N, CA, C, O and the ligand as a Tripos MOL2 file, in Angstrom:
@<TRIPOS>MOLECULE
protein
  317   315    80     0     0
PROTEIN
NO_CHARGES

@<TRIPOS>ATOM
      1 N         134.8760  194.1370  155.0650 N.3       1 MET1
      2 CA        133.6590  193.3630  155.0510 C.3       1 MET1
      3 C         133.7370  192.2690  153.9770 C.2       1 MET1
      4 O         134.3170  192.4520  152.9060 O.2       1 MET1
      5 N         133.1410  191.1490  154.3060 N.am      2 THR2
      6 CA        133.0820  190.0580  153.3400 C.3       2 THR2
      7 C         131.7000  189.8900  152.7810 C.2       2 THR2
      8 O         131.4090  188.8940  152.1200 O.2       2 THR2
      9 N         130.8500  190.8430  153.0360 N.am      3 ALA3
     10 CA        129.4320  190.7120  152.6100 C.3       3 ALA3
     11 C         129.2770  190.5010  151.1440 C.2       3 ALA3
     12 O         128.3480  189.8110  150.7230 O.2       3 ALA3
     13 N         130.1540  191.0680  150.3330 N.am      4 ARG4
     14 CA        130.0060  190.9220  148.8910 C.3       4 ARG4
     15 C         130.1170  189.5030  148.4430 C.2       4 ARG4
     16 O         129.4630  189.0960  147.4830 O.2       4 ARG4
     17 N         130.9470  188.7260  149.1310 N.am      5 ARG5
     18 CA        131.1730  187.3110  148.7320 C.3       5 ARG5
     19 C         130.0720  186.4110  149.2400 C.2       5 ARG5
     20 O         129.9320  185.2800  148.7740 O.2       5 ARG5
     21 N         129.2910  186.8900  150.1820 N.am      6 ARG6
     22 CA        128.2800  186.0290  150.7840 C.3       6 ARG6
     23 C         127.0860  185.7850  149.8760 C.2       6 ARG6
     24 O         126.5790  186.6920  149.2170 O.2       6 ARG6
     25 N         126.6700  184.5710  149.8660 N.am      7 ARG7
     26 CA        125.4300  184.2390  149.1040 C.3       7 ARG7
     27 C         124.3490  183.8910  150.1210 C.2       7 ARG7
     28 O         124.6160  183.7100  151.3090 O.2       7 ARG7
     29 N         123.1440  183.8050  149.6250 N.am      8 ARG8
     30 CA        122.0360  183.5150  150.5480 C.3       8 ARG8
     31 C         122.1530  182.1490  151.1850 C.2       8 ARG8
     32 O         121.9140  182.0030  152.3840 O.2       8 ARG8
     33 N         122.5240  181.1230  150.3900 N.am      9 ALA9
     34 CA        122.6370  179.7790  150.9080 C.3       9 ALA9
     35 C         124.1000  179.3510  150.8800 C.2       9 ALA9
     36 O         124.8750  179.7940  150.0320 O.2       9 ALA9
     37 N         124.4580  178.4920  151.8110 N.am     10 PRO10
     38 CA        125.8410  177.9470  151.7470 C.3      10 PRO10
     39 C         126.0200  177.1330  150.4820 C.2      10 PRO10
     40 O         125.0510  176.5510  149.9950 O.2      10 PRO10
     41 N         127.2170  177.0700  149.9320 N.am     11 PRO11
     42 CA        127.4230  176.3910  148.6590 C.3      11 PRO11
     43 C         127.1020  174.8780  148.7930 C.2      11 PRO11
     44 O         127.5240  174.2070  149.7340 O.2      11 PRO11
     45 N         126.3480  174.3940  147.8150 N.am     12 GLU12
     46 CA        126.0130  172.9530  147.7860 C.3      12 GLU12
     47 C         127.2540  172.1900  147.3710 C.2      12 GLU12
     48 O         128.0340  172.6770  146.5530 O.2      12 GLU12
     49 N         127.4500  170.9870  147.9290 N.am     13 PRO13
     50 CA        128.5130  170.1460  147.3820 C.3      13 PRO13
     51 C         128.2040  169.8500  145.9150 C.2      13 PRO13
     52 O         127.0460  169.6520  145.5470 O.2      13 PRO13
     53 N         129.2550  169.8190  145.0720 N.am     14 GLU14
     54 CA        129.0000  169.6570  143.6500 C.3      14 GLU14
     55 C         128.3900  168.3030  143.3060 C.2      14 GLU14
     56 O         127.5910  168.1820  142.3770 O.2      14 GLU14
     57 N         128.7770  167.3000  144.0640 N.am     15 TYR15
     58 CA        128.3110  165.9650  143.7710 C.3      15 TYR15
     59 C         127.8830  165.2550  145.0190 C.2      15 TYR15
     60 O         128.6380  165.1750  145.9880 O.2      15 TYR15
     61 N         126.6860  164.7400  145.0060 N.am     16 GLN16
     62 CA        126.2190  163.9450  146.1500 C.3      16 GLN16
     63 C         125.9290  162.5350  145.6650 C.2      16 GLN16
     64 O         125.0730  162.3320  144.8040 O.2      16 GLN16
     65 N         126.6360  161.5690  146.2130 N.am     17 PRO17
     66 CA        126.4650  160.1720  145.7340 C.3      17 PRO17
     67 C         125.0040  159.7570  145.7910 C.2      17 PRO17
     68 O         124.2910  160.0320  146.7550 O.2      17 PRO17
     69 N         124.5890  159.0940  144.7400 N.am     18 GLY18
     70 CA        123.2390  158.5400  144.7030 C.3      18 GLY18
     71 C         122.1760  159.5190  144.2480 C.2      18 GLY18
     72 O         120.9960  159.1720  144.2160 O.2      18 GLY18
     73 N         122.5680  160.7340  143.8940 N.am     19 GLN19
     74 CA        121.5380  161.6890  143.4980 C.3      19 GLN19
     75 C         121.7460  162.2040  142.0890 C.2      19 GLN19
     76 O         121.0080  163.0870  141.6520 O.2      19 GLN19
     77 N         122.7120  161.6930  141.3710 N.am     20 LEU20
     78 CA        122.9980  162.1910  140.0450 C.3      20 LEU20
     79 C         122.0800  161.5620  139.0070 C.2      20 LEU20
     80 O         121.5160  162.2470  138.1530 O.2      20 LEU20
     81 N         121.9460  160.2570  139.0990 N.am     21 LEU21
     82 CA        121.1080  159.5570  138.0900 C.3      21 LEU21
     83 C         119.8120  159.1300  138.7160 C.2      21 LEU21
     84 O         119.7340  158.8860  139.9200 O.2      21 LEU21
     85 N         118.7850  159.0420  137.8840 N.am     22 ASP22
     86 CA        117.5070  158.5540  138.3160 C.3      22 ASP22
     87 C         117.2410  157.2380  137.5900 C.2      22 ASP22
     88 O         116.8470  157.2240  136.4240 O.2      22 ASP22
     89 N         117.4590  156.1610  138.2830 N.am     23 TRP23
     90 CA        117.3070  154.8150  137.6460 C.3      23 TRP23
     91 C         116.0920  154.0910  138.2550 C.2      23 TRP23
     92 O         116.0550  152.8620  138.3010 O.2      23 TRP23
     93 N         115.1320  154.8440  138.7060 N.am     24 ARG24
     94 CA        113.9740  154.1930  139.3130 C.3      24 ARG24
     95 C         113.1380  153.4960  138.2880 C.2      24 ARG24
     96 O         112.3840  152.5790  138.6150 O.2      24 ARG24
     97 N         113.2580  153.9170  137.0350 N.am     25 ASP25
     98 CA        112.5110  153.2850  135.9450 C.3      25 ASP25
     99 C         112.8520  151.8280  135.8420 C.2      25 ASP25
    100 O         114.0050  151.4520  136.0530 O.2      25 ASP25
    101 N         111.8710  150.9760  135.5170 N.am     26 SER26
    102 CA        112.0830  149.5360  135.4620 C.3      26 SER26
    103 C         113.0480  149.1510  134.3510 C.2      26 SER26
    104 O         113.6160  148.0600  134.4000 O.2      26 SER26
    105 N         113.2570  150.0070  133.3460 N.am     27 SER27
    106 CA        114.1770  149.6910  132.2710 C.3      27 SER27
    107 C         115.6250  149.5990  132.7440 C.2      27 SER27
    108 O         116.4840  149.0570  132.0490 O.2      27 SER27
    109 N         115.8890  150.1500  133.9640 N.am     28 HIS28
    110 CA        117.2270  150.1130  134.5030 C.3      28 HIS28
    111 C         117.4090  148.9400  135.4580 C.2      28 HIS28
    112 O         118.4130  148.8510  136.1640 O.2      28 HIS28
    113 N         116.4210  148.0370  135.4720 N.am     29 TRP29
    114 CA        116.4920  146.9380  136.4330 C.3      29 TRP29
    115 C         116.3980  145.6220  135.6860 C.2      29 TRP29
    116 O         115.5990  145.4820  134.7600 O.2      29 TRP29
    117 N         117.2160  144.6540  136.0870 N.am     30 SER30
    118 CA        117.1170  143.3290  135.5540 C.3      30 SER30
    119 C         117.0870  142.3080  136.6870 C.2      30 SER30
    120 O         117.7450  142.5010  137.7100 O.2      30 SER30
    121 N         116.3390  141.2340  136.5170 N.am     31 ASP31
    122 CA        116.3000  140.1850  137.5300 C.3      31 ASP31
    123 C         117.6090  139.3790  137.5450 C.2      31 ASP31
    124 O         117.9340  138.7010  138.5200 O.2      31 ASP31
    125 N         118.3450  139.4770  136.4280 N.am     32 ARG32
    126 CA        119.5610  138.6790  136.2880 C.3      32 ARG32
    127 C         120.7830  139.5210  136.5960 C.2      32 ARG32
    128 O         121.0800  140.4600  135.8580 O.2      32 ARG32
    129 N         121.5080  139.2070  137.6810 N.am     33 PRO33
    130 CA        122.7050  139.9850  137.9910 C.3      33 PRO33
    131 C         123.8410  139.6700  137.0310 C.2      33 PRO33
    132 O         124.1370  138.5000  136.7870 O.2      33 PRO33
    133 N         124.4700  140.6780  136.4940 N.am     34 LEU34
    134 CA        125.6530  140.5130  135.6040 C.3      34 LEU34
    135 C         126.7900  141.3900  136.1630 C.2      34 LEU34
    136 O         126.5420  142.3650  136.8720 O.2      34 LEU34
    137 N         128.0440  141.0230  135.8290 N.am     35 PRO35
    138 CA        129.1620  141.8100  136.3690 C.3      35 PRO35
    139 C         129.0790  143.2930  135.9780 C.2      35 PRO35
    140 O         128.9100  143.6150  134.8020 O.2      35 PRO35
    141 N         129.1920  144.1480  136.9170 N.am     36 CYS36
    142 CA        129.2120  145.5770  136.6550 C.3      36 CYS36
    143 C         130.3750  145.9220  135.7120 C.2      36 CYS36
    144 O         131.4870  145.4180  135.8740 O.2      36 CYS36
    145 N         130.1070  146.7760  134.7400 N.am     37 ARG37
    146 CA        131.1440  147.1490  133.7810 C.3      37 ARG37
    147 C         132.2660  147.9430  134.4100 C.2      37 ARG37
    148 O         133.3480  148.0640  133.8350 O.2      37 ARG37
    149 N         132.0150  148.4810  135.5830 N.am     38 TYR38
    150 CA        133.0280  149.3030  136.2500 C.3      38 TYR38
    151 C         133.7910  148.5530  137.3280 C.2      38 TYR38
    152 O         135.0210  148.6050  137.3670 O.2      38 TYR38
    153 N         133.0580  147.8380  138.2280 N.am     39 CYS39
    154 CA        133.7540  147.2450  139.3590 C.3      39 CYS39
    155 C         133.7800  145.7010  139.2780 C.2      39 CYS39
    156 O         134.5350  145.0560  140.0070 O.2      39 CYS39
    157 N         132.9590  145.1190  138.3940 N.am     40 GLY40
    158 CA        132.9980  143.6920  138.2000 C.3      40 GLY40
    159 C         132.1150  142.8680  139.1360 C.2      40 GLY40
    160 O         131.9360  141.6680  138.9270 O.2      40 GLY40
    161 N         131.5710  143.5030  140.1500 N.am     41 PHE41
    162 CA        130.6590  142.8110  141.0520 C.3      41 PHE41
    163 C         129.2670  142.6940  140.4190 C.2      41 PHE41
    164 O         128.8810  143.5420  139.6140 O.2      41 PHE41
    165 N         128.5220  141.6610  140.7730 N.am     42 PRO42
    166 CA        127.2170  141.4710  140.1620 C.3      42 PRO42
    167 C         126.2870  142.6730  140.3870 C.2      42 PRO42
    168 O         126.1990  143.2030  141.4940 O.2      42 PRO42
    169 N         125.6100  143.0860  139.3360 N.am     43 ALA43
    170 CA        124.7140  144.2250  139.4310 C.3      43 ALA43
    171 C         123.4000  143.8980  138.7550 C.2      43 ALA43
    172 O         123.3730  143.3600  137.6490 O.2      43 ALA43
    173 N         122.3190  144.2250  139.4230 N.am     44 HIS44
    174 CA        120.9760  144.0660  138.8060 C.3      44 HIS44
    175 C         120.6540  145.2900  137.9310 C.2      44 HIS44
    176 O         119.8180  145.2140  137.0300 O.2      44 HIS44
    177 N         121.3090  146.3830  138.1990 N.am     45 THR45
    178 CA        120.9720  147.6370  137.5160 C.3      45 THR45
    179 C         121.6960  147.7330  136.1690 C.2      45 THR45
    180 O         122.7950  147.2070  135.9940 O.2      45 THR45
    181 N         121.0440  148.4210  135.2260 N.am     46 ARG46
    182 CA        121.6110  148.6130  133.8970 C.3      46 ARG46
    183 C         121.7070  150.0990  133.6250 C.2      46 ARG46
    184 O         120.8610  150.8990  134.0250 O.2      46 ARG46
    185 N         122.8110  150.4370  132.9050 N.am     47 ASP47
    186 CA        122.9630  151.8700  132.6240 C.3      47 ASP47
    187 C         122.1210  152.2240  131.3990 C.2      47 ASP47
    188 O         121.3340  151.4070  130.9200 O.2      47 ASP47
    189 N         122.2900  153.4380  130.9010 N.am     48 SER48
    190 CA        121.4240  153.9180  129.8080 C.3      48 SER48
    191 C         121.6930  153.1330  128.4970 C.2      48 SER48
    192 O         120.8660  153.1810  127.5860 O.2      48 SER48
    193 N         122.7870  152.4420  128.3900 N.am     49 ARG49
    194 CA        123.0410  151.5990  127.2310 C.3      49 ARG49
    195 C         122.7560  150.1370  127.4980 C.2      49 ARG49
    196 O         123.1560  149.2590  126.7330 O.2      49 ARG49
    197 N         122.0600  149.8900  128.5930 N.am     50 MET50
    198 CA        121.6590  148.5240  128.9910 C.3      50 MET50
    199 C         122.8390  147.6610  129.3530 C.2      50 MET50
    200 O         122.7410  146.4340  129.3420 O.2      50 MET50
    201 N         123.9630  148.2910  129.6740 N.am     51 LYS51
    202 CA        125.1120  147.5240  130.1560 C.3      51 LYS51
    203 C         124.9830  147.3840  131.6650 C.2      51 LYS51
    204 O         124.5510  148.3230  132.3330 O.2      51 LYS51
    205 N         125.3570  146.2090  132.2250 N.am     52 PRO52
    206 CA        125.2910  146.0660  133.6670 C.3      52 PRO52
    207 C         126.1960  147.0590  134.3930 C.2      52 PRO52
    208 O         127.3810  147.1540  134.0760 O.2      52 PRO52
    209 N         125.6790  147.7650  135.3180 N.am     53 ALA53
    210 CA        126.4910  148.7670  136.0460 C.3      53 ALA53
    211 C         125.7220  149.1490  137.3290 C.2      53 ALA53
    212 O         124.4990  149.2830  137.3450 O.2      53 ALA53
    213 N         126.4970  149.3100  138.3680 N.am     54 HIS54
    214 CA        125.9000  149.8610  139.5940 C.3      54 HIS54
    215 C         125.6550  151.3380  139.3720 C.2      54 HIS54
    216 O         126.4030  152.0040  138.6570 O.2      54 HIS54
    217 N         124.6200  151.8350  139.9790 N.am     55 LYS55
    218 CA        124.2820  153.2490  139.8550 C.3      55 LYS55
    219 C         125.4460  154.1160  140.3970 C.2      55 LYS55
    220 O         125.8350  155.1060  139.7770 O.2      55 LYS55
    221 N         125.9780  153.7260  141.5410 N.am     56 VAL56
    222 CA        127.0390  154.5260  142.1460 C.3      56 VAL56
    223 C         128.3090  154.4780  141.2530 C.2      56 VAL56
    224 O         129.0360  155.4640  141.1380 O.2      56 VAL56
    225 N         128.5480  153.3240  140.6390 N.am     57 CYS57
    226 CA        129.7340  153.2200  139.7600 C.3      57 CYS57
    227 C         129.5570  154.0970  138.5470 C.2      57 CYS57
    228 O         130.4880  154.7940  138.1430 O.2      57 CYS57
    229 N         128.3450  154.0750  137.9420 N.am     58 ALA58
    230 CA        128.0640  154.8790  136.7660 C.3      58 ALA58
    231 C         128.1800  156.3660  137.1250 C.2      58 ALA58
    232 O         128.7120  157.1610  136.3510 O.2      58 ALA58
    233 N         127.6780  156.7230  138.3020 N.am     59 GLU59
    234 CA        127.7430  158.1140  138.7220 C.3      59 GLU59
    235 C         129.1900  158.5560  138.9540 C.2      59 GLU59
    236 O         129.5670  159.6830  138.6340 O.2      59 GLU59
    237 N         129.9800  157.6580  139.5100 N.am     60 GLU60
    238 CA        131.3780  157.9920  139.7220 C.3      60 GLU60
    239 C         132.0740  158.2140  138.3770 C.2      60 GLU60
    240 O         132.8360  159.1640  138.2000 O.2      60 GLU60
    241 N         131.7890  157.3010  137.4320 N.am     61 ALA61
    242 CA        132.3420  157.4380  136.1030 C.3      61 ALA61
    243 C         131.9410  158.7410  135.4390 C.2      61 ALA61
    244 O         132.7640  159.4090  134.8120 O.2      61 ALA61
    245 N         130.6880  159.0950  135.5770 N.am     62 LEU62
    246 CA        130.1950  160.3710  135.0240 C.3      62 LEU62
    247 C         130.9090  161.5400  135.6460 C.2      62 LEU62
    248 O         131.2830  162.4930  134.9620 O.2      62 LEU62
    249 N         131.0980  161.4670  136.9440 N.am     63 THR63
    250 CA        131.7700  162.5540  137.6510 C.3      63 THR63
    251 C         133.1840  162.7180  137.1550 C.2      63 THR63
    252 O         133.6580  163.8370  136.9580 O.2      63 THR63
    253 N         133.8560  161.6090  136.9550 N.am     64 ILE64
    254 CA        135.2410  161.6320  136.4300 C.3      64 ILE64
    255 C         135.2580  162.2130  135.0320 C.2      64 ILE64
    256 O         136.0870  163.0620  134.7050 O.2      64 ILE64
    257 N         134.3020  161.7290  134.1870 N.am     65 GLN65
    258 CA        134.2040  162.2350  132.8230 C.3      65 GLN65
    259 C         133.9870  163.7270  132.8060 C.2      65 GLN65
    260 O         134.6160  164.4570  132.0400 O.2      65 GLN65
    261 N         133.0750  164.1740  133.6750 N.am     66 ALA66
    262 CA        132.7760  165.6130  133.7350 C.3      66 ALA66
    263 C         134.0080  166.4040  134.1390 C.2      66 ALA66
    264 O         134.2920  167.4660  133.5840 O.2      66 ALA66
    265 N         134.7370  165.8690  135.1140 N.am     67 ALA67
    266 CA        135.9470  166.5740  135.5950 C.3      67 ALA67
    267 C         136.9770  166.6290  134.4960 C.2      67 ALA67
    268 O         137.6290  167.6550  134.3060 O.2      67 ALA67
    269 N         137.1390  165.5070  133.7470 N.am     68 GLU68
    270 CA        138.1130  165.4850  132.6630 C.3      68 GLU68
    271 C         137.7070  166.4310  131.5280 C.2      68 GLU68
    272 O         138.5480  167.1200  130.9500 O.2      68 GLU68
    273 N         136.4330  166.4520  131.2240 N.am     69 ALA69
    274 CA        135.9310  167.3640  130.2010 C.3      69 ALA69
    275 C         136.1600  168.8070  130.6160 C.2      69 ALA69
    276 O         136.5410  169.6430  129.7970 O.2      69 ALA69
    277 N         135.9300  169.0950  131.8790 N.am     70 GLN70
    278 CA        136.1140  170.4440  132.3610 C.3      70 GLN70
    279 C         137.6170  170.8050  132.3280 C.2      70 GLN70
    280 O         137.9810  171.9190  131.9500 O.2      70 GLN70
    281 N         138.4570  169.8770  132.7160 N.am     71 ALA71
    282 CA        139.8930  170.1300  132.6880 C.3      71 ALA71
    283 C         140.3610  170.3770  131.2560 C.2      71 ALA71
    284 O         141.1680  171.2760  131.0210 O.2      71 ALA71
    285 N         139.8550  169.5760  130.2750 N.am     72 ALA72
    286 CA        140.2380  169.7160  128.9070 C.3      72 ALA72
    287 C         139.7540  171.0760  128.4050 C.2      72 ALA72
    288 O         140.4690  171.7670  127.6800 O.2      72 ALA72
    289 N         138.5570  171.4470  128.7880 N.am     73 TYR73
    290 CA        137.9870  172.7140  128.3380 C.3      73 TYR73
    291 C         138.8540  173.8860  128.8490 C.2      73 TYR73
    292 O         139.1360  174.8480  128.1330 O.2      73 TYR73
    293 N         139.2590  173.7520  130.1210 N.am     74 HIS74
    294 CA        140.0940  174.8470  130.6940 C.3      74 HIS74
    295 C         141.4410  174.9370  129.9760 C.2      74 HIS74
    296 O         141.9770  176.0210  129.7500 O.2      74 HIS74
    297 N         141.9730  173.7510  129.6210 N.am     75 GLN75
    298 CA        143.2740  173.7300  128.9000 C.3      75 GLN75
    299 C         143.1140  174.4070  127.5470 C.2      75 GLN75
    300 O         143.9440  175.2150  127.1290 O.2      75 GLN75
    301 N         142.0070  174.0480  126.8660 N.am     76 GLU76
    302 CA        141.7590  174.6460  125.5510 C.3      76 GLU76
    303 C         141.6540  176.1810  125.6710 C.2      76 GLU76
    304 O         142.1360  176.9380  124.8280 O.2      76 GLU76
    305 N         141.0090  176.5800  126.7470 N.am     77 GLY77
    306 CA        140.7430  178.0220  126.8940 C.3      77 GLY77
    307 C         142.0200  178.8160  127.1810 C.2      77 GLY77
    308 O         142.0530  180.0160  126.9110 O.2      77 GLY77
    309 N         143.0690  178.1930  127.7170 N.am     78 THR78
    310 CA        144.2270  178.9400  128.1040 C.3      78 THR78
    311 C         145.2920  178.9130  127.0050 C.2      78 THR78
    312 O         146.3160  179.5840  127.1340 O.2      78 THR78
    313 N         145.0780  178.1710  125.9530 N.am     79 LYS79
    314 CA        146.0900  178.0640  124.8810 C.3      79 LYS79
    315 C         146.0840  179.3410  124.0410 C.2      79 LYS79
    316 O         146.8580  179.4590  123.0900 O.2      79 LYS79
    317 ZN        129.8570  148.5140  140.2070 Zn       80 ZN80
@<TRIPOS>BOND
     1     1     2 1
     2     2     3 1
     3     3     4 2
     4     3     5 am
     5     5     6 1
     6     6     7 1
     7     7     8 2
     8     7     9 am
     9     9    10 1
    10    10    11 1
    11    11    12 2
    12    11    13 am
    13    13    14 1
    14    14    15 1
    15    15    16 2
    16    15    17 am
    17    17    18 1
    18    18    19 1
    19    19    20 2
    20    19    21 am
    21    21    22 1
    22    22    23 1
    23    23    24 2
    24    23    25 am
    25    25    26 1
    26    26    27 1
    27    27    28 2
    28    27    29 am
    29    29    30 1
    30    30    31 1
    31    31    32 2
    32    31    33 am
    33    33    34 1
    34    34    35 1
    35    35    36 2
    36    35    37 am
    37    37    38 1
    38    38    39 1
    39    39    40 2
    40    39    41 am
    41    41    42 1
    42    42    43 1
    43    43    44 2
    44    43    45 am
    45    45    46 1
    46    46    47 1
    47    47    48 2
    48    47    49 am
    49    49    50 1
    50    50    51 1
    51    51    52 2
    52    51    53 am
    53    53    54 1
    54    54    55 1
    55    55    56 2
    56    55    57 am
    57    57    58 1
    58    58    59 1
    59    59    60 2
    60    59    61 am
    61    61    62 1
    62    62    63 1
    63    63    64 2
    64    63    65 am
    65    65    66 1
    66    66    67 1
    67    67    68 2
    68    67    69 am
    69    69    70 1
    70    70    71 1
    71    71    72 2
    72    71    73 am
    73    73    74 1
    74    74    75 1
    75    75    76 2
    76    75    77 am
    77    77    78 1
    78    78    79 1
    79    79    80 2
    80    79    81 am
    81    81    82 1
    82    82    83 1
    83    83    84 2
    84    83    85 am
    85    85    86 1
    86    86    87 1
    87    87    88 2
    88    87    89 am
    89    89    90 1
    90    90    91 1
    91    91    92 2
    92    91    93 am
    93    93    94 1
    94    94    95 1
    95    95    96 2
    96    95    97 am
    97    97    98 1
    98    98    99 1
    99    99   100 2
   100    99   101 am
   101   101   102 1
   102   102   103 1
   103   103   104 2
   104   103   105 am
   105   105   106 1
   106   106   107 1
   107   107   108 2
   108   107   109 am
   109   109   110 1
   110   110   111 1
   111   111   112 2
   112   111   113 am
   113   113   114 1
   114   114   115 1
   115   115   116 2
   116   115   117 am
   117   117   118 1
   118   118   119 1
   119   119   120 2
   120   119   121 am
   121   121   122 1
   122   122   123 1
   123   123   124 2
   124   123   125 am
   125   125   126 1
   126   126   127 1
   127   127   128 2
   128   127   129 am
   129   129   130 1
   130   130   131 1
   131   131   132 2
   132   131   133 am
   133   133   134 1
   134   134   135 1
   135   135   136 2
   136   135   137 am
   137   137   138 1
   138   138   139 1
   139   139   140 2
   140   139   141 am
   141   141   142 1
   142   142   143 1
   143   143   144 2
   144   143   145 am
   145   145   146 1
   146   146   147 1
   147   147   148 2
   148   147   149 am
   149   149   150 1
   150   150   151 1
   151   151   152 2
   152   151   153 am
   153   153   154 1
   154   154   155 1
   155   155   156 2
   156   155   157 am
   157   157   158 1
   158   158   159 1
   159   159   160 2
   160   159   161 am
   161   161   162 1
   162   162   163 1
   163   163   164 2
   164   163   165 am
   165   165   166 1
   166   166   167 1
   167   167   168 2
   168   167   169 am
   169   169   170 1
   170   170   171 1
   171   171   172 2
   172   171   173 am
   173   173   174 1
   174   174   175 1
   175   175   176 2
   176   175   177 am
   177   177   178 1
   178   178   179 1
   179   179   180 2
   180   179   181 am
   181   181   182 1
   182   182   183 1
   183   183   184 2
   184   183   185 am
   185   185   186 1
   186   186   187 1
   187   187   188 2
   188   187   189 am
   189   189   190 1
   190   190   191 1
   191   191   192 2
   192   191   193 am
   193   193   194 1
   194   194   195 1
   195   195   196 2
   196   195   197 am
   197   197   198 1
   198   198   199 1
   199   199   200 2
   200   199   201 am
   201   201   202 1
   202   202   203 1
   203   203   204 2
   204   203   205 am
   205   205   206 1
   206   206   207 1
   207   207   208 2
   208   207   209 am
   209   209   210 1
   210   210   211 1
   211   211   212 2
   212   211   213 am
   213   213   214 1
   214   214   215 1
   215   215   216 2
   216   215   217 am
   217   217   218 1
   218   218   219 1
   219   219   220 2
   220   219   221 am
   221   221   222 1
   222   222   223 1
   223   223   224 2
   224   223   225 am
   225   225   226 1
   226   226   227 1
   227   227   228 2
   228   227   229 am
   229   229   230 1
   230   230   231 1
   231   231   232 2
   232   231   233 am
   233   233   234 1
   234   234   235 1
   235   235   236 2
   236   235   237 am
   237   237   238 1
   238   238   239 1
   239   239   240 2
   240   239   241 am
   241   241   242 1
   242   242   243 1
   243   243   244 2
   244   243   245 am
   245   245   246 1
   246   246   247 1
   247   247   248 2
   248   247   249 am
   249   249   250 1
   250   250   251 1
   251   251   252 2
   252   251   253 am
   253   253   254 1
   254   254   255 1
   255   255   256 2
   256   255   257 am
   257   257   258 1
   258   258   259 1
   259   259   260 2
   260   259   261 am
   261   261   262 1
   262   262   263 1
   263   263   264 2
   264   263   265 am
   265   265   266 1
   266   266   267 1
   267   267   268 2
   268   267   269 am
   269   269   270 1
   270   270   271 1
   271   271   272 2
   272   271   273 am
   273   273   274 1
   274   274   275 1
   275   275   276 2
   276   275   277 am
   277   277   278 1
   278   278   279 1
   279   279   280 2
   280   279   281 am
   281   281   282 1
   282   282   283 1
   283   283   284 2
   284   283   285 am
   285   285   286 1
   286   286   287 1
   287   287   288 2
   288   287   289 am
   289   289   290 1
   290   290   291 1
   291   291   292 2
   292   291   293 am
   293   293   294 1
   294   294   295 1
   295   295   296 2
   296   295   297 am
   297   297   298 1
   298   298   299 1
   299   299   300 2
   300   299   301 am
   301   301   302 1
   302   302   303 1
   303   303   304 2
   304   303   305 am
   305   305   306 1
   306   306   307 1
   307   307   308 2
   308   307   309 am
   309   309   310 1
   310   310   311 1
   311   311   312 2
   312   311   313 am
   313   313   314 1
   314   314   315 1
   315   315   316 2
@<TRIPOS>SUBSTRUCTURE
     1 MET1         2 RESIDUE 1 A MET
     2 THR2         6 RESIDUE 1 A THR
     3 ALA3        10 RESIDUE 1 A ALA
     4 ARG4        14 RESIDUE 1 A ARG
     5 ARG5        18 RESIDUE 1 A ARG
     6 ARG6        22 RESIDUE 1 A ARG
     7 ARG7        26 RESIDUE 1 A ARG
     8 ARG8        30 RESIDUE 1 A ARG
     9 ALA9        34 RESIDUE 1 A ALA
    10 PRO10       38 RESIDUE 1 A PRO
    11 PRO11       42 RESIDUE 1 A PRO
    12 GLU12       46 RESIDUE 1 A GLU
    13 PRO13       50 RESIDUE 1 A PRO
    14 GLU14       54 RESIDUE 1 A GLU
    15 TYR15       58 RESIDUE 1 A TYR
    16 GLN16       62 RESIDUE 1 A GLN
    17 PRO17       66 RESIDUE 1 A PRO
    18 GLY18       70 RESIDUE 1 A GLY
    19 GLN19       74 RESIDUE 1 A GLN
    20 LEU20       78 RESIDUE 1 A LEU
    21 LEU21       82 RESIDUE 1 A LEU
    22 ASP22       86 RESIDUE 1 A ASP
    23 TRP23       90 RESIDUE 1 A TRP
    24 ARG24       94 RESIDUE 1 A ARG
    25 ASP25       98 RESIDUE 1 A ASP
    26 SER26      102 RESIDUE 1 A SER
    27 SER27      106 RESIDUE 1 A SER
    28 HIS28      110 RESIDUE 1 A HIS
    29 TRP29      114 RESIDUE 1 A TRP
    30 SER30      118 RESIDUE 1 A SER
    31 ASP31      122 RESIDUE 1 A ASP
    32 ARG32      126 RESIDUE 1 A ARG
    33 PRO33      130 RESIDUE 1 A PRO
    34 LEU34      134 RESIDUE 1 A LEU
    35 PRO35      138 RESIDUE 1 A PRO
    36 CYS36      142 RESIDUE 1 A CYS
    37 ARG37      146 RESIDUE 1 A ARG
    38 TYR38      150 RESIDUE 1 A TYR
    39 CYS39      154 RESIDUE 1 A CYS
    40 GLY40      158 RESIDUE 1 A GLY
    41 PHE41      162 RESIDUE 1 A PHE
    42 PRO42      166 RESIDUE 1 A PRO
    43 ALA43      170 RESIDUE 1 A ALA
    44 HIS44      174 RESIDUE 1 A HIS
    45 THR45      178 RESIDUE 1 A THR
    46 ARG46      182 RESIDUE 1 A ARG
    47 ASP47      186 RESIDUE 1 A ASP
    48 SER48      190 RESIDUE 1 A SER
    49 ARG49      194 RESIDUE 1 A ARG
    50 MET50      198 RESIDUE 1 A MET
    51 LYS51      202 RESIDUE 1 A LYS
    52 PRO52      206 RESIDUE 1 A PRO
    53 ALA53      210 RESIDUE 1 A ALA
    54 HIS54      214 RESIDUE 1 A HIS
    55 LYS55      218 RESIDUE 1 A LYS
    56 VAL56      222 RESIDUE 1 A VAL
    57 CYS57      226 RESIDUE 1 A CYS
    58 ALA58      230 RESIDUE 1 A ALA
    59 GLU59      234 RESIDUE 1 A GLU
    60 GLU60      238 RESIDUE 1 A GLU
    61 ALA61      242 RESIDUE 1 A ALA
    62 LEU62      246 RESIDUE 1 A LEU
    63 THR63      250 RESIDUE 1 A THR
    64 ILE64      254 RESIDUE 1 A ILE
    65 GLN65      258 RESIDUE 1 A GLN
    66 ALA66      262 RESIDUE 1 A ALA
    67 ALA67      266 RESIDUE 1 A ALA
    68 GLU68      270 RESIDUE 1 A GLU
    69 ALA69      274 RESIDUE 1 A ALA
    70 GLN70      278 RESIDUE 1 A GLN
    71 ALA71      282 RESIDUE 1 A ALA
    72 ALA72      286 RESIDUE 1 A ALA
    73 TYR73      290 RESIDUE 1 A TYR
    74 HIS74      294 RESIDUE 1 A HIS
    75 GLN75      298 RESIDUE 1 A GLN
    76 GLU76      302 RESIDUE 1 A GLU
    77 GLY77      306 RESIDUE 1 A GLY
    78 THR78      310 RESIDUE 1 A THR
    79 LYS79      314 RESIDUE 1 A LYS
    80 ZN80       317 GROUP 0 **** ****
């Protein structure tokens, strides 16, 4: 039986694009498009440090950072 491994809900995907950050606040919006710090294309949106960045680009960067941090943590743990 595999019942022990079953959970009530199917596993959620770890990351869903567009749902990580909440930039609906007006402080994340500028009327003046500036090159995104990640991809270089014009962006109206600003990240938490007020740098021009697309939300999806910032989320992707966060995801990569999180994965790297997790990888580093696992490496530390096995030493
Ligand atoms: Zn971008």
